[in-house]
Backbone as a ProteinNet text record, in pm:
[ID]
protein_1_A
[PRIMARY]
MNPENRSSPAPSATPLAAPAAQAAAAVTHYENFPVASLLCPPRLRPPIRAIYAFARTADDIADEGDAPPAQRLQDLAAFEADLQAVAQGHAPSERWETVFLPLRAMIEQHQLPVNLLADLLSAFAQDVEKTRDAEGYADRAELLDYCRRSANPVGRLLLHLYGVSDAQALQQSDAICTALQLANFWQDLSVDIPRGRHYLPRADCAAYGACQAELLARQTTPQNARLIQDSADWARALMVQGAPLVHRLPGRMGWELRLVVQGGLRILDKVDALQGGSLHTRPRLHAPDWIVMLARAVAM
[TERTIARY]
-525	-466.9	-351	-338	-224.2	-270.8	-198.7	-240.7	-221.4	-139	-124.5	-247.6	-341.7	-455.8	-582.2	-642.1	-742.5	-869.1	-978.8	-1105.1	-1191.1	-1308.5	-1395	-1466.7	-1504.9	-1564.5	-1712.8	-1766.6	-1910.9	-1965.8	-2095.7	-2152.4	-2162.5	-2182.7	-2198.7	-2286.6	-2349.1	-2435.4	-2357.8	-2226.6	-2146.7	-2145.3	-2168.8	-2175.4	-2052.6	-1933.7	-1812.4	-1780.8	-1870.7	-1843.8	-1845.2	-1925.4	-1936.4	-1803.3	-1730.4	-1602.2	-1502.2	-1507.5	-1415.6	-1444.6	-1572	-1609.5	-1566.8	-1581.6	-1540.1	-1391.5	-1312	-1167.6	-1131.2	-1194.3	-1162	-1219.1	-1337.3	-1399.8	-1323.4	-1244.2	-1167.6	-1055.3	-1024.1	-915.9	-970.6	-906.8	-956.1	-848.5	-759.8	-651.6	-702.3	-628.6	-657.2	-633.1	-726.5	-713.6	-729.4	-662.1	-678.5	-773.1	-773.1	-845	-936	-1044.3	-1140.3	-1092.3	-1129.2	-1108.1	-1243.8	-1278.4	-1408.9	-1521.5	-1508.6	-1608.1	-1732.6	-1830.3	-1954.2	-1933	-1818.9	-1789.8	-1746.7	-1705.9	-1658.2	-1776.8	-1773.5	-1882.9	-1904.5	-2027.5	-2053.5	-1986.6	-1976.1	-1919.2	-1771.3	-1704.3	-1561.8	-1531.2	-1633.3	-1606.3	-1552.3	-1605.8	-1550	-1401.9	-1354.8	-1211.2	-1126.3	-1174.8	-1097.4	-1089.1	-1199.5	-1195.2	-1099.7	-1101.4	-1013.8	-867.2	-835.2	-697.1	-657.7	-747.6	-719.6	-695.6	-782.2	-766.3	-632.8	-593.8	-464.8	-349.8	-350.9	-240.9	-236.7	-352.9	-357.1	-309.5	-351.8	-311.6	-161.6	-106.5	37.9	115.1	64.6	130	128.8	19	12.2	110.4	127.5	226.1	364.3	394.5	525.8	541.3	430.9	440.5	387.7	277	204.2	250.8	222.3	255.6	402.6	445.4	583.1	660.9	620.5	692.5	833	932.5	1068.4	1076	1177.5	1188.2	1186.1	1255.6	1260	1120.1	1035.8	899.7	816.6	835.8	762.7	796.2	925.4	966.8	913.6	911.8	856.9	707.5	636.1	492	464.4	545.6	527.7	553.9	652.1	678.3	559	499.3	381	263.5	253.2	147.1	164.2	288.6	313.7	285.2	313.7	282.8	132.5	52.2	-92.6	-133	-65.9	-94.3	-67.9	47.1	80.2	-15.1	-60.2	-154.3	-286.2	-342.7	-472.5	-457.8	-340	-316.9	-324.8	-293.5	-299.4	-431.2	-525.5	-657	-667.2	-564.3	-565.8	-622.1	-650.8	-701.9	-587	-612.1	-509.1	-507	-410.8	-410.5	-527.1	-561.2	-672.7	-639.4	-511.9	-470.1	-528.1	-528.9	-576	-688.3	-774.7	-882.6	-969.2	-998.1	-1086.7	-1025.9	-893.3	-826.6	-820	-776.7	-741.4	-858.1	-962.5	-1076.3	-1142.5	-1171.4	-1223.5	-1122.7	-993.8	-892.8	-884.4	-891.6	-886.8	-1000.8	-1120.1	-1234.5	-1213	-1153.5	-1132.2	-1019.2	-916.9	-810.4	-869.2	-955.6	-1016	-1114.1	-1194.4	-1298.9	-1242.9	-1138.8	-1088	-946.6	-891.9	-757.2	-655.3	-660.7	-569.6	-424.5	-334.7	-192.4	-129.1	-100.1	-48.8	89.6	166.7	300.5	294.3	187.5	173.9	145.2	66.5	41.6	169.2	248.4	375.9	473.7	469.2	555.9	528.5	401.6	367.8	434.1	430.7	491.2	642.3	703.4	847.2	880.5	797.4	821.6	802.8	700.9	678.8	796	846.2	961.5	1083.4	1099.7	1212.4	1202.6	1082.4	1063.6	1112.1	1075.2	1117.9	1270.2	1331.9	1477.1	1549.4	1501.6	1568	1550.7	1434.6	1414.8	1503.8	1509	1593.6	1738.9	1786.1	1926.7	1955.4	1851	1865.5	1924.9	1876.2	1928.6	1821.3	1854.7	1761.5	1785.6	1759.8	1773.6	1888.5	1970.9	2090.8	2056.8	1961.5	1930.8	1788.1	1746.6	1609.7	1583.5	1683.5	1663.9	1626.8	1693.7	1662.5	1523.5	1487.7	1355.2	1246.1	1271.7	1174	1153.1	1259.8	1244.2	1154.2	1167.8	1078.4	933.7	910.8	776	717.6	804.3	758.2	689.7	735.2	677.7	577.7	592.2	505.7	377.9	379.3	265.6	211.3	300.1	255.7	170	192.7	107.4	-41	-74.7	-216.7	-282.8	-216.4	-270.7	-284.8	-184.2	-190.4	-300.4	-322	-431.3	-566.3	-581.9	-707.7	-728.5	-622.6	-635.6	-671.9	-613.7	-646.9	-796.2	-852.1	-994.4	-1081.3	-1032	-1107.4	-1074.7	-987.2	-954.9	-866.8	-787.2	-696.2	-554.5	-485	-353.8	-250.5	-281.1	-182.9	-67.8	46	170.5	159.7	97.3	88.3	6.5	-105.7	-188.6	-113.1	-39	38	144.9	212.1	313.8	252.7	137.8	72.3	22.8	-29	-70.6	47.9	160.8	280.4	322.8	315.5	354.3	263.8	132.8	39.6	63.5	79.2	96.8	227.8	334.3	461.3	449.1	381.6	362.6	283.9	180.8	103.4	188.6	271.9	360.1	458.3	518.7	612.6	541.9	422.5	347.4	321.7	291	270	397	512.6	639.6	661.9	642.8	673.6	567.7	447.3	342.9	375.3	436.8	452.9	591.5	672	806	801.7	706.7	699.7	658.9	596.2	552.6	658.4	715.7	807.7	943.9	997.9	1133.7	1143.3	1048.6	1058	1050.4	996.3	987.3	1108.9	1210	1333.8	1328.8	1243.8	1227.6	1209.3	1285.3	1253.7	1304	1249	1268.5	1339.3	1394.6	1470.1	1604.4	1629.4	1752.4	1877.9	1980.7	2105.2	2167.3	2156	2212.6	2143.1	2012.3	1939.2	1977.7	1991.1	2032.7	2168.3	2260	2393.5	2386.9	2304	2293.5	2243.9	2161.2	2107.2	2179.8	2286.1	2359.5	2277.8	2180.5	2094.6	2168.6	2172.8	2243.6	2154.4	2205.7	2128.6	2085.7	2175.3	2142.6	2025.9	2027	1917.9	1787.2	1795.6	1676.3	1617.2	1703.6	1655.7	1604	1653.5	1602.4	1478.9	1439.9	1323.9	1335.4	1452.5	1476.6	1454.5	1376.1	1351.1	1463.4	1546.2	1654	1630.8	1695.9	1679.8	1716.2	1821.1	1862.8	1756.9	1704.9	1601.9	1474.4	1440.4	1319.6	1332.2	1449.6	1469.6	1467	1524.2	1522.8	1379.5	1297.4	1159.3	1079.4	1107.3	1040.5	1072.3	1198	1236.6	1176.1	1169.3	1108.1	960.2	891.6	750.7	734.7	826.6	821.6	838.5	925.4	945.7	815.7	749	621.8	517.3	513.1	415.2	438	563.7	594.8	549	568.3	521.9	369.6	302.5	156.1	105.5	165.1	125.1	152	262.6	295.7	188.7	136	36.1	-106.5	-133.1	-270.4	-352.9	-294.8	-378.6	-453.7	-413.4	-484.5	-631.5	-664.1	-803.5	-895.2	-840.8	-921.7	-936.9	-861.5	-866.6	-954.8	-994	-1072.7	-1217.8	-1310.8	-1450.3	-1521.7	-1623.9	-1722.7	-1667.3	-1717.1	-1685.9	-1537.4	-1470.3	-1327.5	-1250.8	-1285.3	-1219.4	-1240.5	-1363.2	-1390.7	-1322.2	-1320.7	-1247.4	-1100.8	-1042.2	-900.7	-875.4	-967.4	-952.1	-938.9	-1022.4	-1017.6	-888.3	-843.2	-718.4	-601.6	-595.7	-488.5	-493.9	-611.6	-623.2	-598	-629.7	-597.2	-447.6	-374.4	-229.3	-169.6	-220.6	-170.1	-202.2	-318.9	-355.8	-265.5	-229.8	-134.9	-1	43	169.8	159.9	42.8	22.4	47.2	-3.9	9.1	152.5	221.8	363.5	441.4	412.9	479.8	453.7	329.8	292.7	365.3	401.1	471.6	618.8	672.1	810.5	910.5	901.9	988.7	929.2	816.8	755.3	692.7	684	630.2	723.2	843.4	931.2	871.5	786.7	727.4	575.9	513.9	369.1	317.9	219.5	164.7	46.5	59.5	-54.6	-166.7	-289.1	-406.4	-506.4	-595.2	-703.7	-825.5	-889.9	-1010.8	-1122.5	-1241	-1357.9	-1335.8	-1278.4	-1257.2	-1163.8	-1071.4	-981.8	-1057.9	-1158	-1235.3	-1313.8	-1355	-1423.2	-1325.5	-1203.7	-1100.2	-1069.7	-1054.4	-1023.2	-1132.8	-1258.9	-1369.8	-1373	-1351.5	-1352	-1240.6	-1122.5	-1008.7	-1032.2	-1097.1	-1126.7	-1220.5	-1321.4	-1416.1	-1345.8	-1245.1	-1177.1	-1069.9	-1039.9	-931.5	-968.8
-383.8	-478.9	-417.5	-287.8	-220	-123.9	-122.4	-30.9	112.9	141.5	279.5	330.2	243.7	281.8	252.1	354.2	331.2	408.6	367.4	435.6	407.8	467.5	447.9	315.1	260.4	128.1	130.4	12.7	-5.6	-68.8	-54.5	-108.6	-259.5	-316.9	-462.3	-492.1	-609.3	-649.1	-711.1	-731.8	-792.4	-703.1	-755.7	-672.7	-586.4	-638.6	-562.3	-466.3	-455.1	-365	-220.4	-187.4	-47.3	12.2	-47.9	10	5.7	-97.3	-102	12.9	37.7	147	280.5	297	421.9	443.6	337.6	350.6	388.8	325.3	354.1	487.8	522.6	646.5	768	751.7	863.7	904	819.9	846.8	921	1030.8	1112.9	1136.1	1041.1	1055.2	1042.6	1105.7	1088.7	943.6	886.2	747.1	735.1	637.9	610.3	495.2	393.1	271	233.9	158.6	125.8	15.1	26.5	-80.5	-109.4	-237.9	-278.3	-208.2	-197.8	-129.6	-216.5	-163	-236.3	-361.8	-370.6	-491.3	-606.4	-574.3	-677.6	-748.4	-880.8	-952.1	-899.5	-877.1	-818.1	-891.7	-1023.3	-1099.7	-1068.4	-1017.2	-988.5	-841.6	-757.8	-616.3	-591.3	-656	-630.9	-666.2	-785.3	-810.8	-717.8	-682	-590.8	-454	-407.3	-278.5	-285.3	-396.3	-409.3	-408.8	-478.8	-479.4	-339.9	-273.5	-138.4	-42.3	-46.9	43.2	18.9	-106.9	-142.1	-82	-105.7	-59.5	91.7	154.9	300.5	367.5	316.1	375.5	362.1	245.1	225.5	315.7	329.2	415.9	560.1	602.6	738.5	758.5	656.6	666.3	691.6	623.5	636.6	766.8	822.1	931.2	1066.3	1066.5	1191.4	1263.8	1395.2	1475.5	1511.6	1561.9	1611.2	1538.3	1415.9	1338.9	1305.8	1306.3	1268.4	1119	1077.2	935.2	840.9	877.1	788.1	762.9	866.9	852	765.5	785.4	705.2	556.8	527.6	387.7	328.9	409.8	362.7	333.8	421.8	401.4	279.6	259.5	140.6	13.3	17.9	-98.3	-125.3	-20	-36.3	-89	-42	-88.7	-238	-280.2	-422.7	-504.4	-448.5	-520.3	-545.5	-446.7	-466.6	-573.5	-575.1	-679	-817.6	-833.8	-965	-1001.4	-900.8	-928.1	-981.7	-913.8	-958.9	-1090.9	-1113.7	-1240.6	-1358.3	-1331.1	-1435.1	-1431.8	-1350.3	-1344	-1251	-1168.3	-1075.9	-940.1	-857.9	-724	-632.1	-541.1	-443.3	-329.8	-242.2	-120.8	-32.4	64	153.2	247.4	265.2	367.7	344.6	218.6	188.4	84.6	93.7	-4.7	-11.4	104.2	105.3	32.5	16	-60.7	-208	-235.4	-372.6	-458.6	-400.6	-484.8	-547.1	-468.5	-532.7	-629.4	-592.2	-679.4	-811.8	-808.8	-933	-1025.6	-969.1	-1050.6	-1110.4	-1032.1	-1080.6	-1184.1	-1167.2	-1267.8	-1400.8	-1396.6	-1518.7	-1579.3	-1496.2	-1546.6	-1599.2	-1532.4	-1566.6	-1625.1	-1645.4	-1703.1	-1624.1	-1491.8	-1406.8	-1436.8	-1447.9	-1471.7	-1347.7	-1355.9	-1239.8	-1199.8	-1296.3	-1262.4	-1162.9	-1166.5	-1070.6	-930.8	-920.8	-791.5	-737.1	-824.7	-782.1	-735.5	-797.2	-752.5	-606.5	-568	-429	-335.6	-371.7	-286	-277.9	-387.6	-387	-287.3	-283.7	-190.2	-46	-18.8	117.9	165	76.9	112.6	139.9	61.4	83.7	219.9	260.7	394.2	501.9	488.7	587.1	591.5	473.8	466.9	522.6	491.2	540.9	691.2	743	887.9	957.1	900.8	955.9	963.3	859.8	850.4	907.9	966	1020.2	916.2	794.9	682.6	630.7	617.7	559.3	410.8	359.9	217.6	195	96.2	71.8	22.6	-69.5	-129.4	-182.9	-242.1	-290.4	-407.4	-489.9	-603.3	-554.8	-451.2	-397.4	-335.9	-266.7	-205.8	-312.6	-419.7	-528.1	-595.6	-605.7	-662.1	-574	-443.5	-351.4	-372.1	-381.1	-401.6	-534.4	-634.4	-764	-749.2	-654.2	-633.4	-518.5	-419.6	-302.4	-316.7	-399.6	-408.3	-549.5	-644.7	-780.5	-845.6	-816.4	-880.5	-852.1	-732.5	-699.4	-788.2	-807.8	-897	-1039.1	-1084.4	-1220.9	-1235.2	-1131.3	-1135.7	-1144.1	-1069.2	-1074.2	-1212	-1268.4	-1403.1	-1503.4	-1485.5	-1573.5	-1565.7	-1445.9	-1430.2	-1498.8	-1502.4	-1566.6	-1715.2	-1765.9	-1907.7	-1947.9	-1854.7	-1882.1	-1888.7	-2000.3	-2014.8	-2083.1	-2108.8	-2178.4	-2085.4	-2143.6	-2067.8	-1967.9	-2006.9	-1915.1	-1791.2	-1810.1	-1696.4	-1603.5	-1659.4	-1576.8	-1496.7	-1559.5	-1488.6	-1376.1	-1402	-1298.1	-1184.5	-1219.3	-1116.7	-1030	-1095.1	-1019.6	-924.1	-970.1	-884.8	-763.1	-783.7	-671.5	-574	-626.6	-539.4	-461.2	-527.4	-456.6	-350.9	-383.4	-285.4	-164.3	-188.1	-77.3	8.5	-56.4	17.2	103.1	45.1	120.4	235.9	209.8	316.7	430.6	395.5	497.8	578.7	510.1	580.9	682.6	637.6	727.6	836.5	810.4	912.4	1018.6	976.5	1062.6	1125.7	1124.6	1182.2	1327	1403.9	1545.6	1565.2	1462.8	1469.2	1408.9	1297.3	1224.2	1292.3	1341.8	1398.7	1515.1	1610.2	1717.4	1667.3	1547.3	1490.1	1404.1	1410.4	1338.9	1193.5	1158.1	1017	1002.2	912.1	871.7	729.8	666.6	523.3	488.3	584.7	556.3	496.8	369.7	303.9	373	376.9	443	378.2	246.1	178.3	223.9	243	291.1	435.5	516.6	656.4	660.2	577.9	574.9	526.2	426.6	371.2	474.4	566.5	668.9	802.5	806.9	931.3	1039.6	996	1092.1	1147.7	1278.1	1345.6	1349.1	1297.1	1295.1	1435.3	1530.9	1668.1	1722.5	1692.8	1739.8	1667.9	1538	1465.8	1522.7	1546.2	1597.9	1740.7	1813.1	1947.6	1942.2	1819.9	1794.1	1865.8	1860	1920.6	1816.1	1853.2	1763.2	1777.6	1676.2	1672.2	1552	1546	1428.5	1298.7	1302	1181.4	1140.4	1237.7	1207.7	1156.9	1217.3	1174.1	1029.4	991.1	853.2	756.7	799.4	716.5	689.5	792.2	775.9	694.1	714.1	634.4	486.5	455.1	315.5	258.3	340.1	294.6	264.2	348.3	323.6	198.3	177.1	55.6	-69.5	-60.2	-171.9	-205.6	-101.8	-124.1	-180.7	-129.2	-176.8	-325.2	-364.6	-504.4	-596.6	-554.7	-634.7	-644.6	-532.7	-535.2	-631.7	-627.2	-718.2	-863.3	-885.6	-1020.4	-1074.3	-988.4	-1033.4	-1029.7	-955.6	-931.6	-1057.1	-1169	-1288.2	-1335.4	-1290	-1329	-1288.7	-1182.2	-1136	-1242.7	-1329.9	-1433.2	-1557.3	-1563.2	-1679.9	-1655.8	-1530.6	-1497.3	-1475.7	-1535.2	-1532.3	-1402.7	-1373.5	-1272.2	-1137.1	-1089	-952.4	-930	-1029.6	-1010.7	-988.4	-1065.7	-1048.3	-909.9	-858.4	-723.7	-616.4	-633.5	-539.6	-533.4	-651.3	-656.2	-598.4	-617.5	-555.8	-404	-344.2	-198.6	-155.5	-235.8	-203.5	-206.5	-311.9	-323.5	-206.4	-176.9	-68.2	67.2	82	207	228.8	121.3	132.6	164.1	96.6	122.2	265.1	314.5	451.5	553.9	530.1	619.1	617.5	500.1	490.8	562.6	559	638.3	785.6	831.8	973.2	1009	918.3	940.2	949.7	859.4	862.6	994.5	1040.1	1160.8	1284.5	1284	1399	1403.7	1294.2	1289	1340.8	1283.3	1323.4	1430.8	1486.5	1595.2	1554	1422	1379.5	1417.7	1467	1521.4	1645.8	1716.4	1837.8	1844.9	1746.6	1744	1604.5	1596.4	1465.4	1430.8	1329.1	1290.1	1230.9	1262.3	1212.3	1155.8	1072.5	1019.4	1110	1134.4	1215.9	1135.9	1193.4	1121.4	1057.7	1129.5	1064.9	942.7	946.5	831.7	708.1	725.5	610.2	547.9	629.9	576.2	490.5	541.5	465.4	336	345.5	226.8	122.1	167.2	73.5	3.5	80.8	22.2	-81	-46.5	-139.2	-261.7	-241.7	-355.7	-452.8	-401.2	-487	-564.5	-500.5	-561.9	-662.3	-671.7	-762.6	-908.7
-355.7	-263.4	-186.4	-192.9	-131.9	-24.7	94.7	199.2	163.7	61.6	21.3	-52	-96.4	-176.2	-97.2	-38.9	63.1	33.5	95.6	79.6	200	204.2	319.4	310.8	426.3	429	398.8	373.2	358	484	509.9	633.5	630.9	749	760.2	879.2	873.6	984.3	1098.9	1080.8	1185.9	1309.6	1430.6	1550	1571.8	1539.1	1563.1	1449.3	1351.3	1239.3	1284.4	1385.5	1425.4	1470.1	1568.6	1604.1	1490.5	1407.2	1292.9	1198.8	1174.5	1085.8	1144.3	1276.8	1339.9	1322.2	1339	1324.1	1182.8	1085.4	946.6	904.3	952.3	910.7	959.6	1066.7	1118.7	1024.7	927.6	834.7	714.8	677.3	566.6	463.1	443.1	347.9	205.1	112	-29.8	-69.7	-143.3	-184.3	-335.1	-393.9	-535.8	-562.5	-474.5	-503.3	-388	-415.8	-311.2	-218.9	-92.9	4.5	67.4	79.1	132.3	56.7	-75.7	-157.2	-170.3	-241.8	-263.7	-347.2	-417.6	-494.2	-403.5	-282.4	-190.7	-125.7	-116.3	-49	92.2	134.1	265.8	381.4	371.9	483.5	504.5	400.2	411.2	438.7	440.7	466.2	606.8	711	845.4	858.1	813.4	826.3	740.4	622.8	538.1	602.9	661	731.6	850.1	922	1039.2	997.4	889	838.5	794.2	722.8	675.4	791.3	892.7	1007.1	1076.3	1088.4	1147.3	1066.4	934.5	849.6	841.8	828.7	816.3	944.8	1059.1	1185.9	1206.6	1177.5	1192	1096.3	974	876	923.8	985.6	1039.3	1154.7	1237.5	1345.1	1286.2	1177.1	1114.1	1037.7	984	887.2	932.7	1004.5	1026.4	1152.5	1155.7	1272.1	1277.8	1393.6	1408.5	1517.1	1550.3	1652.3	1602.2	1690.4	1649.5	1619.2	1543.8	1507.2	1626.4	1734.7	1850.9	1905.5	1907.1	1955.9	1860.2	1731.8	1633.4	1649.4	1663.4	1678.6	1808.4	1912.9	2040.3	2027	1957.2	1938.7	1851.4	1748	1664.3	1744	1833.7	1918.8	2010.7	2064.2	2148.8	2066.4	1943.5	1853.8	1824.8	1802.6	1778.1	1903.8	2020.4	2144.3	2155	2114.2	2113.5	2012.1	1896.4	1796.5	1855.4	1918.9	1974.4	2088.1	2162.9	2271.5	2217.2	2117.5	2066.7	1990.2	1930.5	1861.1	1957.7	2085.4	2187.8	2264.7	2214.6	2277.1	2394.9	2418.7	2531.5	2489.6	2587.7	2561.2	2520.2	2427.5	2392.4	2493.5	2480.1	2561.3	2518.7	2601.6	2569.5	2454	2427.9	2331.4	2192.5	2147.8	2011.6	2016.1	2115.1	2128.2	2003.4	1942.2	1826.2	1707.2	1707.1	1602.6	1641.6	1763.3	1799	1847.8	1900.2	1938.2	1815	1709.4	1587.8	1525.9	1528.7	1468.7	1543.2	1675.9	1753.3	1712.5	1696.2	1655.5	1517.4	1427.4	1290.8	1285.3	1368.5	1376.1	1421.9	1522.7	1574.2	1473.9	1411.7	1322.9	1191.5	1139.6	1006.7	1009.5	1128.4	1140.2	1057.1	1071.8	994.5	1031.8	933.4	962.7	1026.7	1153.6	1227	1178.4	1126.9	1078.2	963.1	882.3	773	827.5	931.3	994.8	1057.5	1118.2	1178.3	1071.6	953	843.9	807.8	807.9	778.5	879	1005.7	1108.2	1090.1	1049.3	1022.2	911.6	807.5	697.3	742.1	822.5	869.4	955.7	1040.7	1123.5	1035.6	930.5	839.4	772.6	736.2	679.3	775.3	902.4	1002.3	1011.6	1016.5	1031.8	910.2	791.4	671.1	655.8	692.9	688.3	791.6	910.1	1016.6	973	906.2	868.3	729.4	665.2	529.3	435.4	446.5	369.2	275.7	148.1	52.9	38	-83	-111.2	-208.7	-179.3	-259.2	-398.8	-409.1	-538.3	-535.5	-647	-657.7	-564.1	-540.1	-450.1	-310	-263.9	-131.3	-129.5	-236.9	-243.2	-250.7	-323.8	-332.5	-196.9	-117.7	16	101.2	84	155.1	109.6	-22.7	-74.5	-26.9	-9.9	39.5	174.4	253.6	386.7	391.3	304.7	311.7	230.2	125.2	34.4	19.3	-4.4	-36.9	71.7	202	302.4	284.7	235.9	222.5	118	4.6	-96.2	-45.4	26.8	80.9	186.1	264.8	361.6	290.9	181.8	108.3	45.6	-12.8	-68.2	41	159	271.8	302.2	301.3	330.1	225.2	102.7	-5.2	-18.3	68.4	64.9	-50.6	-102.7	-213.9	-159.2	-181.4	-118.2	-206.5	-334.2	-417	-453.3	-483.9	-503	-616.9	-727.4	-841.3	-806.7	-739.6	-700.4	-606.1	-512	-419.1	-492.9	-589.3	-665.9	-748.5	-808.8	-888.2	-799.1	-682.9	-587.8	-545.5	-517.1	-478.3	-589.5	-714.2	-826.8	-836.8	-819.6	-826	-711.7	-590.6	-474.2	-482.1	-524.4	-540.2	-648.2	-758.5	-865.7	-816.1	-736.3	-680.2	-587.5	-507.1	-417.5	-496.8	-600.1	-683.4	-754.6	-807.9	-872.9	-776.4	-652.1	-550.3	-525.1	-523.2	-504.6	-615.7	-741.1	-852.5	-865	-818.1	-812.7	-707.1	-597.4	-479.7	-466.4	-569.9	-559.3	-510.6	-559.8	-522.8	-378	-319	-179.2	-87	-128.1	-41.8	-28.8	-139.4	-134.4	-36.2	-35.5	64.6	209.3	228.2	362.7	394.8	309.8	336.5	300.3	204.4	170.8	20.4	-39.8	-175.6	-197.6	-299.3	-316.6	-447	-515.7	-637.6	-597.5	-632.1	-585.7	-638.5	-555.2	-594.4	-717.7	-729.9	-846.8	-974.4	-970.3	-1087.7	-1120	-1015.8	-1037.8	-1108.3	-1061.9	-1122.3	-1266.6	-1293.3	-1428.6	-1528	-1484.1	-1573.6	-1561.1	-1480.9	-1464.2	-1395.9	-1314.8	-1245.1	-1124.1	-1114.4	-1005.5	-881.7	-770.5	-646.4	-604.8	-619.4	-578.9	-662	-792	-877.9	-845.3	-813.6	-773.1	-645.2	-548.1	-419.6	-432.2	-533.9	-562.1	-652.3	-691.6	-776.7	-910.9	-967.8	-1098.5	-1207.8	-1308.3	-1419.9	-1521.7	-1533.4	-1631.4	-1722.3	-1838.7	-1924.8	-1853.2	-1771.1	-1698.1	-1596	-1523.1	-1424.2	-1490.4	-1604.7	-1676.5	-1723	-1773.7	-1818.3	-1700.4	-1587.8	-1467.4	-1422.8	-1417.7	-1372.7	-1472.9	-1602.8	-1706	-1688.4	-1666.1	-1649.2	-1521.6	-1417	-1291.7	-1312.2	-1389.4	-1419.9	-1505.3	-1599.2	-1682	-1596.2	-1497.4	-1404.7	-1332.7	-1280	-1211	-1306.2	-1428.8	-1526	-1558	-1575.1	-1606.9	-1494.3	-1370.1	-1256.9	-1255.6	-1287.9	-1289.5	-1396.1	-1513	-1620.9	-1580.8	-1510.9	-1463.8	-1369.2	-1283.6	-1186.4	-1235.8	-1344.6	-1389.4	-1416.6	-1463.8	-1486.4	-1362.2	-1245.6	-1123.6	-1130.2	-1203.8	-1208.4	-1267.4	-1352	-1415.6	-1327.9	-1221.2	-1133.3	-1011.9	-991.3	-873.6	-914.7	-845.7	-889.1	-854.3	-932	-898	-860.8	-747.9	-706.4	-685.8	-628.8	-602.2	-732.3	-836.1	-963.6	-1020.9	-1008.3	-1060.3	-976.9	-847.1	-761.9	-804.1	-824.7	-859.6	-998	-1091.3	-1223.4	-1210.1	-1126.7	-1108.6	-1040	-943.7	-875.9	-974.7	-1056.8	-1156.2	-1254.1	-1304.5	-1401.7	-1337.5	-1209.6	-1140.5	-1131.8	-1097.2	-1092.2	-1227.4	-1331.5	-1466.9	-1511.4	-1470.8	-1509.4	-1441.4	-1317.6	-1250.6	-1323.1	-1365.7	-1439.2	-1573.6	-1638.1	-1759.9	-1731.4	-1619.9	-1585.9	-1548.4	-1480.5	-1451.8	-1582.3	-1676.6	-1806.8	-1878.8	-1876.6	-1950	-1898.1	-1770	-1711.7	-1751.7	-1805.5	-1853.4	-1748.1	-1631.8	-1522	-1433.5	-1473.3	-1397.6	-1267.3	-1241.5	-1111.8	-997.6	-1030.2	-926.8	-862.4	-935.5	-877.9	-891.9	-959.4	-976	-943.3	-855.8	-817.6	-906	-991.8	-1075	-990.8	-1029.5	-959	-1057.9	-1005.7	-1086.1	-1074.7	-1188.5	-1193.1	-1258.3	-1264.2	-1314.2	-1452	-1549	-1680.1	-1671.1	-1577.4	-1561.6	-1517.1	-1432.6	-1386.8	-1501.7	-1598.2	-1716.1	-1796.6	-1814.1	-1885.1	-1810.9	-1678.5	-1599.5	-1609.2	-1604.6	-1612	-1747.4	-1854.7	-1989.2	-2003.2	-1951	-1959.5	-1872.4	-1757.1	-1669.2	-1737.6	-1807.3	-1877.2	-1987.9	-2051.1	-2164.4	-2124.8	-1995.8	-1952.9	-1980.5
[MASK]
++++++++++++++++++++++++++++++++++++++++++++++++++++++++++++++++++++++++++++++++++++++++++++++++++++++++++++++++++++++++++++++++++++++++++++++++++++++++++++++++++++++++++++++++++++++++++++++++++++++++++++++++++++++++++++++++++++++++++++++++++++++++++++++++++++++++++++++++++++++++++++++++++++++++++++

């Protein structure tokens, strides 16, 4: 349920599936979890692919290539202008037609909440600004606000597609999505820090006596190891808090979500096993891990 965890789409008979598939197929990033997989009902694959293509493209604008921050922010603003245009039924610019033409159709067909899509863009812009200013996060409350916009909208959009809107389900979805986002942060420390970005809150660093210089140098110290362990425990607790949602969602969606939850937990297992080593080694899922995840999903 998280835009950080992506995969290739499945086909659909929907006429607008072709451009959506082209937009998503152009992305070749490493993914941990499936999006629009075979477990997803065919009728929902086109909107999920359209949402994914939107989020992935915006994330690439914020992250990929060597454009300066000012250019990235300008491009994100132009991307949001296209979002607002298609939300009002207008044509997008030619620049991202392959993203916004399918998205416009899905917004109209499924009444997608555009404010959730705009929240994602707000989070991507914040990433650019914080990287530009070499500024991290002060505390967990600030980081959770970021996750509210960077991760939780995707889960809420999926629940919207399935017609689930009660408060408890939304809260559980938010917990799962935030947990997945945090797991991704702790998995990607070795990748993010060299790019001038990390998400370990300063208050947590201070509480564990973790030296910022050693963290930025990706040095594994006892203090850093305890900090990362506690951060992983935080993500795990959120995942467990949201996990009962799998029993409330019927059929394929429930099974898809079981795998997503177990994938996040498995990544946290690997972060734990490194004992702070995720500062210089990125844990990944391999074939034996999928067997473990499947067994745990069945046992939920």
